[in-house]
C-alpha positions as CSV (number, residue, x, y, z in Angstrom):
1,M,5.4,-74.0,17.3
2,K,3.4,-76.9,14.9
3,T,4.6,-77.7,12.2
4,A,2.9,-79.3,8.8
5,T,3.6,-81.0,5.1
6,V,3.5,-79.7,1.9
7,R,1.1,-82.2,1.3
8,Q,-1.1,-81.1,4.0
9,L,-1.1,-77.2,2.7
10,R,-2.3,-79.0,-0.4
11,T,-5.0,-81.4,1.0
12,E,-5.9,-79.8,4.5
13,F,-5.0,-76.1,4.2
14,S,-8.4,-75.1,6.5
15,K,-6.9,-76.9,9.3
16,V,-3.6,-75.2,8.2
17,R,-4.5,-71.7,8.1
18,D,-6.9,-72.4,12.1
19,I,-2.9,-73.7,13.7
20,I,-1.7,-70.6,11.8
21,E,-4.4,-68.4,13.4
22,R,-3.8,-69.9,16.7
23,E,0.0,-70.4,17.3
24,G,1.2,-67.4,15.1
25,E,3.0,-69.3,12.9
26,V,3.9,-72.9,11.7
27,V,7.3,-74.3,10.0
28,V,6.6,-76.2,6.6
29,T,8.3,-79.6,6.3
30,E,9.3,-81.1,2.7
31,R,10.9,-84.2,3.2
32,G,10.9,-84.7,6.8
33,Q,13.3,-81.1,6.9
34,A,12.2,-77.5,7.7
35,A,11.5,-75.5,4.4
36,Y,9.3,-72.7,5.1
37,I,7.8,-71.0,8.0
38,I,4.1,-69.9,7.4
39,R,3.1,-66.4,9.6
40,S,-0.1,-63.9,9.1
41,Y,0.1,-61.0,8.0
42,Q,0.2,-57.4,9.1
43,A,0.1,-54.8,7.3
44,P,3.4,-52.6,7.6
45,K,2.7,-49.2,9.8
46,K,1.9,-46.6,7.9
47,Q,4.8,-43.7,8.2
48,A,3.6,-40.2,7.1
49,Q,2.5,-39.5,4.0
50,E,4.8,-37.4,1.4
51,V,3.6,-34.2,-0.2
52,P,3.6,-35.2,-3.6
53,F,6.2,-32.7,-5.8
54,D,3.5,-30.1,-7.1
55,Y,4.9,-30.2,-11.0
56,Y,2.9,-27.0,-12.0
57,A,4.5,-24.8,-10.0
58,R,8.0,-26.0,-10.9
59,L,7.1,-25.7,-14.7
60,V,5.7,-21.8,-13.7
61,K,9.3,-21.3,-12.4
62,R,11.1,-22.5,-15.4
63,M,8.9,-20.5,-17.8
64,P,10.3,-17.1,-19.6
65,K,9.0,-13.9,-17.9
66,P,6.8,-12.0,-20.9
67,I,7.8,-9.6,-22.7
68,S,7.2,-6.1,-22.0
69,A,4.7,-3.7,-24.6
70,K,7.6,-2.2,-25.4
71,A,9.4,-5.0,-26.7
72,A,6.4,-6.7,-28.2
73,K,5.7,-3.3,-30.3
74,A,9.9,-3.1,-31.2
75,M,9.2,-6.9,-32.8
76,D,6.5,-6.4,-34.2
77,A,8.0,-3.7,-36.1
78,D,10.9,-5.9,-37.4
79,R,8.8,-8.2,-39.0
80,D,7.7,-6.0,-41.5
81,D,10.6,-5.2,-42.9
82,R,11.2,-9.1,-44.0
């Protein structure tokens, strides 16, 4: 495993990047002590996509049922009395 200093990261990053591409990772030292490990990025494996939640279907399911014509007529008749 190759090492690089923090100063090398700032001044010679392209060389450090080449090492990472060849070796796979680099240990970065700070004041002589190993401080960080830099690895090349690997995208996470894609998981099966979940079916998005259907909010409209949920809304329709929770909506009250329409009233019958008979009930609507009775309600209109009741309004006239007020």
